[in-house]
PATOR-963848 format. One line per 4 residues: for each residue z, x, y of C-alpha. Coordinates in steps of 0.02 Angstrom, whole numbers, plus 50000, padded with zeros to 5 digits. Layout:
BEGIN
Z:X:Y ~ ...
//
This chain:
BEGIN
59239:54862:55054 ~ 59399:54827:54958 ~ 59545:54929:55025 ~ 59572:55009:54854
59393:55042:54799 ~ 59222:55079:54868 ~ 59089:54965:54796 ~ 58984:55053:54666
58815:55000:54734 ~ 58858:55045:54913 ~ 58927:55213:54856 ~ 58763:55245:54763
58664:55211:54922 ~ 58777:55335:55014 ~ 58737:55463:54879 ~ 58551:55436:54907
58582:55458:55092 ~ 58648:55632:55050 ~ 58480:55666:54968 ~ 58398:55605:55128
58508:55725:55226 ~ 58428:55868:55130 ~ 58257:55813:55191 ~ 58322:55816:55369
58412:55984:55356 ~ 58318:56119:55454 ~ 58400:56249:55341 ~ 58302:56182:55192
58126:56255:55173 ~ 57997:56138:55247 ~ 57901:56093:55089 ~ 58065:56069:54996
58115:55943:55129 ~ 57961:55841:55084 ~ 58010:55850:54902 ~ 58184:55786:54942
58100:55637:55026 ~ 58013:55610:54860 ~ 58178:55618:54765 ~ 58254:55495:54888
58111:55373:54858 ~ 58114:55394:54669 ~ 58302:55366:54666 ~ 58282:55207:54767
58151:55140:54646 ~ 58269:55165:54500 ~ 58414:55088:54597 ~ 58319:54927:54624
58257:54921:54445 ~ 58433:54938:54375 ~ 58579:54911:54493 ~ 58502:54788:54617
58425:54693:54471 ~ 58596:54681:54387 ~ 58678:54608:54543 ~ 58532:54487:54563
58558:54427:54385 ~ 58740:54389:54428 ~ 58682:54283:54575 ~ 58552:54192:54469
58688:54154:54342 ~ 58785:54065:54479 ~ 58931:54187:54474 ~ 59019:54278:54616
59040:54442:54521 ~ 59192:54491:54625 ~ 59288:54556:54474 ~ 59153:54682:54429
59090:54722:54604 ~ 59250:54789:54680 ~ 59294:54626:54767 ~ 59125:54589:54846
59025:54431:54813 ~ 58859:54468:54730 ~ 58759:54364:54855 ~ 58836:54454:55004
58812:54621:54919 ~ 58624:54592:54896 ~ 58607:54562:55082 ~ 58711:54715:55125
58606:54822:55009 ~ 58444:54760:55088 ~ 58505:54800:55264 ~ 58563:54975:55215
58397:55010:55128 ~ 58297:54951:55278 ~ 58394:55072:55389 ~ 58373:55214:55266
58187:55179:55249 ~ 58166:55184:55437 ~ 58258:55349:55441 ~ 58150:55420:55302
57991:55372:55394 ~ 58055:55459:55551 ~ 58099:55615:55451 ~ 57926:55615:55371
57842:55612:55541 ~ 57953:55755:55601 ~ 57912:55860:55448 ~ 57725:55827:55470
57737:55890:55650 ~ 57827:56047:55592 ~ 57697:56073:55456 ~ 57563:56075:55590
57656:56219:55673 ~ 57634:56309:55506 ~ 57447:56269:55505 ~ 57466:56133:55373
57383:55973:55432 ~ 57403:55802:55352 ~ 57250:55705:55408 ~ 57211:55519:55396
57044:55434:55371 ~ 57018:55427:55560 ~ 57043:55615:55579 ~ 56914:55675:55455
56795:55798:55537 ~ 56608:55793:55511 ~ 56603:55955:55411 ~ 56736:55884:55291
56643:55723:55253 ~ 56527:55789:55117 ~ 56672:55865:55019 ~ 56774:55704:55027
56627:55590:54985 ~ 56588:55696:54833 ~ 56772:55702:54783 ~ 56782:55513:54794
56624:55485:54692 ~ 56668:55612:54558 ~ 56856:55587:54540 ~ 56916:55426:54619
56782:55292:54606 ~ 56767:55298:54414 ~ 56952:55256:54391 ~ 56978:55140:54539
57047:54968:54494 ~ 56991:54844:54626 ~ 57032:54658:54611 ~ 56954:54523:54721
57079:54386:54763 ~ 57035:54204:54788 ~ 57119:54036:54770 ~ 57030:53993:54608
57089:54139:54499 ~ 57263:54186:54444 ~ 57348:54319:54547 ~ 57357:54481:54446
57520:54547:54375 ~ 57564:54694:54486 ~ 57632:54846:54397 ~ 57810:54900:54426
57820:55024:54572 ~ 57632:55052:54571 ~ 57561:55062:54747 ~ 57421:54945:54802
57313:54933:54956 ~ 57302:54752:55012 ~ 57128:54738:55085 ~ 57077:54604:55211
56895:54575:55257 ~ 56839:54468:55403 ~ 56675:54403:55334 ~ 56519:54378:55438
56459:54198:55442 ~ 56310:54119:55529 ~ 56406:53956:55541 ~ 56493:53964:55710
56627:53839:55660 ~ 56667:53935:55502 ~ 56679:54097:55599 ~ 56789:54016:55728
56913:53960:55595 ~ 56911:54131:55516 ~ 56836:54169:55346 ~ 56931:54305:55258
56919:54384:55087 ~ 57064:54479:55010 ~ 57071:54613:54878 ~ 57193:54734:54797
57159:54915:54757 ~ 57280:55002:54640 ~ 57314:55182:54690 ~ 57268:55281:54532
57414:55376:54456 ~ 57308:55500:54360 ~ 57243:55585:54518 ~ 57346:55700:54627
57407:55601:54777 ~ 57380:55753:54890 ~ 57200:55809:54904 ~ 57178:55986:54968
57023:56010:55073 ~ 56935:56179:55081 ~ 57041:56301:55178 ~ 56978:56347:55352
57039:56519:55400 ~ 57229:56509:55398 ~ 57227:56319:55410 ~ 57264:56201:55265
57209:56020:55270 ~ 57278:55885:55157 ~ 57230:55702:55148 ~ 57325:55574:55045
57228:55485:54910 ~ 57271:55321:54997 ~ 57180:55377:55155 ~ 57030:55439:55059
57017:55264:54984 ~ 57033:55189:55159 ~ 56894:55306:55215 ~ 56787:55242:55070
56816:55055:55094 ~ 56638:55023:55154 ~ 56572:55106:54997 ~ 56689:55007:54884
56648:54838:54963 ~ 56466:54866:55008 ~ 56417:54701:54925 ~ 56510:54602:55058
56454:54569:55236 ~ 56601:54584:55354 ~ 56635:54629:55533 ~ 56807:54705:55504
56906:54776:55359 ~ 57085:54839:55346 ~ 57200:54900:55208 ~ 57390:54906:55205
57501:54964:55065 ~ 57619:54855:54962 ~ 57721:54879:54804 ~ 57846:54783:54700
57992:54840:54593 ~ 58036:54745:54435 ~ 58197:54720:54338 ~ 58205:54862:54211
58333:54784:54093 ~ 58277:54785:53911 ~ 58286:54613:53829 ~ 58285:54652:53643
58244:54511:53522 ~ 58339:54477:53360 ~ 58190:54465:53243 ~ 58255:54541:53081
58078:54571:53018 ~ 58046:54701:53154 ~ 58103:54882:53150 ~ 58212:54948:53291
58064:55050:53357 ~ 57958:54892:53361 ~ 58092:54795:53455 ~ 58117:54929:53587
57929:54953:53605 ~ 57901:54767:53631 ~ 58043:54759:53756 ~ 57971:54904:53856
57801:54818:53857 ~ 57881:54657:53920 ~ 57950:54747:54073 ~ 57781:54720:54157
57820:54533:54160 ~ 58000:54547:54219 ~ 58058:54473:54383 ~ 58020:54565:54546
58178:54627:54632 ~ 58098:54711:54784 ~ 57939:54690:54885 ~ 57896:54831:55006
57754:54817:55131 ~ 57677:54913:55274 ~ 57757:54841:55431 ~ 57586:54851:55518
57508:54724:55399 ~ 57441:54564:55479 ~ 57561:54418:55463 ~ 57432:54303:55382
57395:54435:55249 ~ 57580:54458:55215 ~ 57609:54271:55200 ~ 57457:54253:55085
57525:54389:54969 ~ 57704:54324:54967 ~ 57645:54147:54930 ~ 57529:54199:54789
57660:54316:54713 ~ 57801:54188:54726 ~ 57909:54300:54832 ~ 58042:54209:54930
58138:54257:55085 ~ 58295:54269:54978 ~ 58216:54414:54883 ~ 58233:54593:54944
58082:54601:55060 ~ 58079:54768:55148 ~ 57961:54822:55287 ~ 57909:55003:55263
57788:55131:55330 ~ 57605:55163:55301 ~ 57637:55253:55136 ~ 57741:55192:54988
57784:55279:54826 ~ 57842:55428:54924 ~ 57916:55489:54760 ~ 57748:55576:54742
57808:55698:54875 ~ 57912:55779:54737 ~ 57745:55854:54684 ~ 57687:55908:54856
57581:56066:54834 ~ 57655:56234:54880 ~ 57488:56293:54955 ~ 57538:56472:54916
57668:56461:55055 ~ 57818:56537:54968 ~ 57902:56553:55137 ~ 57911:56362:55145
57988:56337:54971 ~ 58146:56393:54885 ~ 58138:56561:54801 ~ 58127:56541:54614
58277:56617:54529 ~ 58257:56719:54371 ~ 58375:56643:54241 ~ 58501:56772:54181
58552:56816:54004 ~ 58724:56768:53942 ~ 58836:56921:53935 ~ 58846:56983:53756
58719:56859:53687 ~ 58560:56956:53660 ~ 58393:56872:53628 ~ 58362:57012:53503
58435:56995:53329 ~ 58528:56848:53256 ~ 58620:56725:53368 ~ 58718:56666:53217
58791:56839:53193 ~ 58848:56845:53374 ~ 58916:56668:53378 ~ 59010:56698:53216
59115:56825:53313 ~ 59153:56722:53469 ~ 59101:56572:53574 ~ 58972:56588:53713
58943:56481:53868 ~ 58769:56450:53938 ~ 58764:56379:54115 ~ 58587:56326:54156
58489:56357:54265 ~ 58587:56514:54309 ~ 58573:56563:54126 ~ 58411:56545:54030
58396:56386:53927 ~ 58297:56487:53799 ~ 58457:56514:53697 ~ 58450:56333:53639
58270:56354:53581 ~ 58308:56524:53502 ~ 58457:56447:53410 ~ 58351:56306:53337
58204:56420:53295 ~ 58318:56541:53205 ~ 58391:56395:53107 ~ 58215:56336:53064
58170:56505:52986 ~ 58335:56567:52915 ~ 58332:56547:52724 ~ 58521:56524:52725
58516:56370:52838 ~ 58527:56208:52738 ~ 58532:56073:52870 ~ 58518:56036:53057
58592:55883:53143 ~ 58559:55850:53326 ~ 58566:55710:53455 ~ 58421:55680:53574
58428:55580:53736 ~ 58289:55649:53848 ~ 58157:55777:53800 ~ 58029:55877:53898
57848:55816:53899 ~ 57802:55960:53785 ~ 57962:55989:53690 ~ 57999:56155:53606
58155:56072:53535 ~ 58046:55949:53439 ~ 57930:56088:53380 ~ 58079:56187:53315
58147:56037:53218 ~ 57977:56002:53139 ~ 57963:56187:53097 ~ 58132:56174:53009
58073:56028:52902 ~ 57917:56124:52852 ~ 58032:56264:52794 ~ 58130:56147:52681
58281:56114:52793 ~ 58362:55943:52797 ~ 58345:55887:52978 ~ 58436:55736:53047
58398:55677:53224 ~ 58493:55540:53312 ~ 58369:55488:53447 ~ 58415:55363:53582
58268:55245:53604 ~ 58354:55155:53748 ~ 58367:55308:53863 ~ 58325:55225:54029
58144:55255:54083 ~ 58116:55373:53937 ~ 58100:55237:53806 ~ 57913:55255:53782
57920:55445:53769 ~ 58064:55438:53645 ~ 57972:55310:53538 ~ 57824:55427:53528
57935:55575:53484 ~ 58026:55469:53353 ~ 57862:55422:53270 ~ 57805:55604:53272
57968:55667:53196 ~ 57969:55530:53065 ~ 57792:55572:53012 ~ 57844:55753:52986
57989:55707:52873 ~ 58135:55715:52993 ~ 58275:55593:52952 ~ 58300:55482:53104
58452:55382:53156 ~ 58421:55251:53290 ~ 58588:55239:53376 ~ 58733:55122:53348
58724:54932:53370 ~ 58788:54889:53544 ~ 58810:55071:53595 ~ 58698:55201:53674
58715:55377:53605 ~ 58732:55492:53755 ~ 58820:55640:53671 ~ 58734:55810:53672
58780:55895:53509 ~ 58707:55998:53367 ~ 58779:56056:53199 ~ 58698:56179:53078
58756:56210:52899 ~ 58723:56387:52838 ~ 58756:56454:52664 ~ 58856:56616:52674
58912:56682:52505 ~ 58996:56543:52408 ~ 59036:56438:52561 ~ 58948:56335:52694
58982:56397:52870 ~ 58944:56287:53019 ~ 58869:56335:53187 ~ 58828:56222:53332
58832:56181:53514 ~ 58902:56050:53631 ~ 58822:56018:53799 ~ 58845:55917:53958
58657:55893:53978 ~ 58497:55852:53888 ~ 58404:55972:53775 ~ 58258:55973:53895
58172:56135:53946 ~ 58098:56057:54104 ~ 58256:55984:54180 ~ 58356:56138:54127
58269:56230:54269 ~ 58337:56112:54401 ~ 58492:56029:54324 ~ 58655:56125:54312
58735:56103:54141 ~ 58855:56189:54022 ~ 58818:56222:53838 ~ 58950:56294:53723
58888:56387:53569 ~ 59024:56396:53438 ~ 59067:56428:53256 ~ 59241:56353:53278
59262:56261:53112 ~ 59384:56125:53168 ~ 59270:56076:53313 ~ 59112:56078:53206
59197:55979:53068 ~ 59234:55844:53195 ~ 59056:55850:53263 ~ 59003:55811:53085
59117:55658:53093 ~ 59019:55598:53244 ~ 58858:55606:53143 ~ 58947:55514:53002
58992:55377:53126 ~ 58809:55355:53171 ~ 58774:55307:52992 ~ 58937:55219:52947
58984:55130:53107 ~ 59121:55022:53032 ~ 59227:55176:52993 ~ 59318:55242:53146
59356:55427:53127 ~ 59510:55518:53190 ~ 59488:55669:53303 ~ 59616:55803:53340
59505:55912:53449 ~ 59357:55816:53518 ~ 59367:55675:53646 ~ 59246:55544:53582
59186:55380:53656 ~ 59194:55234:53633 ~ 59360:55239:53539 ~ 59459:55382:53617
59389:55448:53782 ~ 59482:55328:53895 ~ 59647:55343:53802 ~ 59639:55533:53783
59602:55564:53966 ~ 59739:55441:54014 ~ 59861:55537:53906 ~ 59812:55700:53992
59834:55622:54164 ~ 60003:55548:54118 ~ 60060:55719:54058 ~ 60020:55789:54231
60118:55646:54308 ~ 60267:55688:54197 ~ 60252:55872:54242 ~ 60248:55833:54429
60401:55722:54416 ~ 60491:55860:54321 ~ 60452:55985:54459 ~ 60325:56080:54354
60152:56139:54407 ~ 60036:55989:54400 ~ 59856:55974:54451 ~ 59691:55896:54398
59519:55966:54439 ~ 59368:55862:54389 ~ 59182:55884:54411 ~ 59067:55742:54360
58915:55640:54412 ~ 58992:55469:54441 ~ 59165:55393:54449 ~ 59166:55202:54442
59303:55151:54319 ~ 59433:55059:54423 ~ 59558:55084:54281 ~ 59542:55273:54293
59541:55265:54484 ~ 59708:55173:54480 ~ 59784:55303:54365 ~ 59731:55445:54480
59808:55350:54626 ~ 59969:55342:54524 ~ 59957:55528:54486 ~ 59929:55567:54670
60084:55473:54722 ~ 60183:55563:54588 ~ 60136:55728:54670 ~ 59991:55785:54561
59864:55884:54663 ~ 59691:55816:54624 ~ 59522:55892:54669 ~ 59364:55793:54630
59184:55852:54640 ~ 59076:55697:54614 ~ 58890:55713:54645 ~ 58846:55528:54650
58945:55367:54649 ~ 59131:55377:54684 ~ 59232:55215:54695 ~ 59395:55309:54731
59450:55328:54912 ~ 59541:55494:54939 ~ 59668:55541:55071 ~ 59746:55370:55101
59935:55382:55135 ~ 60037:55291:55005 ~ 59889:55280:54886 ~ 59788:55440:54871
59864:55566:54990 ~ 59857:55707:54861 ~ 59674:55678:54817 ~ 59528:55772:54894
59349:55734:54846 ~ 59181:55811:54889 ~ 59000:55793:54838 ~ 58875:55936:54827
58689:55901:54848 ~ 58580:56056:54856 ~ 58434:56147:54776 ~ 58488:56104:54598
58550:55937:54534 ~ 58735:55953:54492 ~ 58750:55877:54318 ~ 58898:55950:54218
59058:55859:54175 ~ 59208:55974:54180 ~ 59392:55923:54165 ~ 59538:56040:54200
59721:55989:54181 ~ 59858:56106:54244 ~ 59975:56081:54095 ~ 60118:56175:54178
60024:56339:54196 ~ 59926:56334:54032 ~ 59768:56240:54085 ~ 59678:56124:53966
59491:56130:53994 ~ 59356:56013:53927 ~ 59169:55994:53949 ~ 59093:55824:53911
58937:55717:53915 ~ 59039:55574:53989 ~ 59068:55523:54168 ~ 59214:55409:54207
59111:55250:54207 ~ 59143:55097:54099 ~ 58980:55124:54007 ~ 59026:55305:53962
59205:55268:53917 ~ 59180:55108:53817 ~ 58996:55073:53783 ~ 58920:55240:53731
58947:55376:53604 ~ 59002:55526:53707 ~ 59080:55691:53657 ~ 59204:55796:53755
59246:55969:53689 ~ 59403:56072:53719 ~ 59381:56254:53770 ~ 59498:56362:53668
59428:56535:53700 ~ 59522:56610:53847 ~ 59377:56703:53931 ~ 59266:56547:53931
59409:56437:53989 ~ 59437:56555:54136 ~ 59250:56562:54171 ~ 59241:56373:54185
59390:56369:54301 ~ 59306:56500:54410 ~ 59143:56399:54416 ~ 59243:56249:54476
59327:56353:54611 ~ 59158:56418:54670 ~ 59096:56240:54690 ~ 59256:56186:54775
59240:56323:54907 ~ 59069:56260:54964 ~ 59065:56232:55151 ~ 58876:56223:55173
58817:56086:55055 ~ 58982:55997:55019 ~ 59006:55825:55094 ~ 59180:55750:55107
59217:55580:55032 ~ 59313:55466:55149 ~ 59347:55281:55175 ~ 59200:55267:55296
59079:55352:55175 ~ 59015:55451:55323 ~ 58940:55593:55219 ~ 59014:55719:55340
58983:55901:55294 ~ 59141:55996:55255 ~ 59188:56112:55397 ~ 59316:56251:55398
59343:56420:55478 ~ 59279:56523:55331 ~ 59110:56609:55328 ~ 58969:56502:55256
58988:56483:55069 ~ 58846:56396:54976 ~ 58907:56368:54799 ~ 58741:56363:54705
58686:56528:54780 ~ 58859:56602:54753 ~ 58859:56541:54573 ~ 58704:56644:54536
58785:56794:54619 ~ 58941:56766:54514 ~ 58842:56776:54351 ~ 58739:56921:54414
58899:57018:54447 ~ 58966:56976:54274 ~ 58806:57044:54198 ~ 58812:57204:54302
58994:57232:54258 ~ 58956:57210:54073 ~ 58813:57335:54084 ~ 58926:57456:54175
59056:57445:54037 ~ 58931:57474:53898
//
């Protein structure tokens, strides 16, 4: 670790360790703890596909990478990552065993193929024949055929058969046959057996396949058979060709397809596998000891635990909250009429996300609406947003959608949505050359009398009904003409990229975000030096820009009080005398995924408040189109400040950032204060107060 910065990759692994802490926390409902194990595993898969793969590319290029890796050499960093991941994997396996034991105390039994009881056999045999066998992909391996291309992060059972042979010499030398069985993704990983009284029994699909090995390989004569799980993770970088004859959709589609051939960056195996089997697989797959080879447990792809069944045990899961209405913004009548009077703030999932859908549906039907412009980054599997936009086209509206085809791991889904929208007559814009479009904005033109009045919204998160139930995000609905006029300029930039617009209100990447935030920080420094009130309060997902870190260090030493809430990666080291003594930083990992970006600058007692789609990362500041929006309406500005303070007071799920990256829970003498639960209470009280006043 460099004395000024924490390495980005190591900080990310510490974030994922905070997720792992949730799976270990006895205060988290038992089934939710299993699901956090799934999130931990899924995060790790994505880390290797993207971040580890990037560092590995630096090594393969023969570079040290010290300038972009916070002072660490890329080769040394790969080894450090591998060792941390091995330790975390071992911890996750231990936690899984502990949870399984506690599930048994709740009459939930996870059984293996060796624990199947006689009266359960008929059900499982029938389940295998009807559901599993027809879709099972089984590949016999030998020295004369090419080794199959293993799918990225798919799980496989590596099968070893000790064949029977009448030739004594042959048997003495050992005659083995190997095979691979791909664990089907279209079948639920957790198979619920018929309930027995108050007892629930679950067997993993992997173990049902192990139980059925003799049926699968009945054409071979063998004296012993075993199966151990393996998986590989591949580099997820998109290599886009420059063929001018292809459309952008075709290029992205081809690049996504080519991922299946990209280099492996991680090989995970069951540590109980026989050494000769492991060596056979590594040799045939071309995996070297210099690659990230990680011994794991009996089960891989534990991301599937995110979908662990509830079994009707609501006492072992989080209570579902009922999303609240926004005070003053009724779902009855016209949203446009309400928003014309004042701005409204939606804070999902505490508020219902339905306002976004209602807004778009109203625009689709309203005869006065002329056009809709919207950016799309990630959509739900069955998107009501898309349906509303298509509905608008069918009603004669001009609909323009900027859809980001390079949204990581959502490329295929976005390609399909793009083709669907295009077929329906929606005008599509496919991003900006060299830039991803990550902004979350919408503008609607509505004819009112002799003029065109604009309405719209700016958000910190995706327009996705599914993630809106578990991601916390702000959305500002507004009819503020200067802001909406500038949002229109962003859409103009999508189509005329050589013309750089000027913005008085919005903070827009890639041209202005870094410089505007720097100006705001420097103003706080000037205020502090002049003896005025000076503070900075920031909430974001990741903080990796060394340039911005250095400026906050400078602000800290000038006397600016700085509070940071950073969910994930944080390269800044707080609390170091002479460098960051006025900076405190925490991370909150809890029931919901903290996703908003909120920036508050003291401004000598007249706070400036912004919401944004941008974290302080190089990619967000310089390589993406992002939009930050000022909050001018006093009641919403105060509301956002209060939501920050609620998060800052957390002493249950807040972890303190420090130089050791110890992930220590914040401790103080106050009563327990869990910010996500208190946030819901905060909005519930606002609603009750409004009803009392009416």
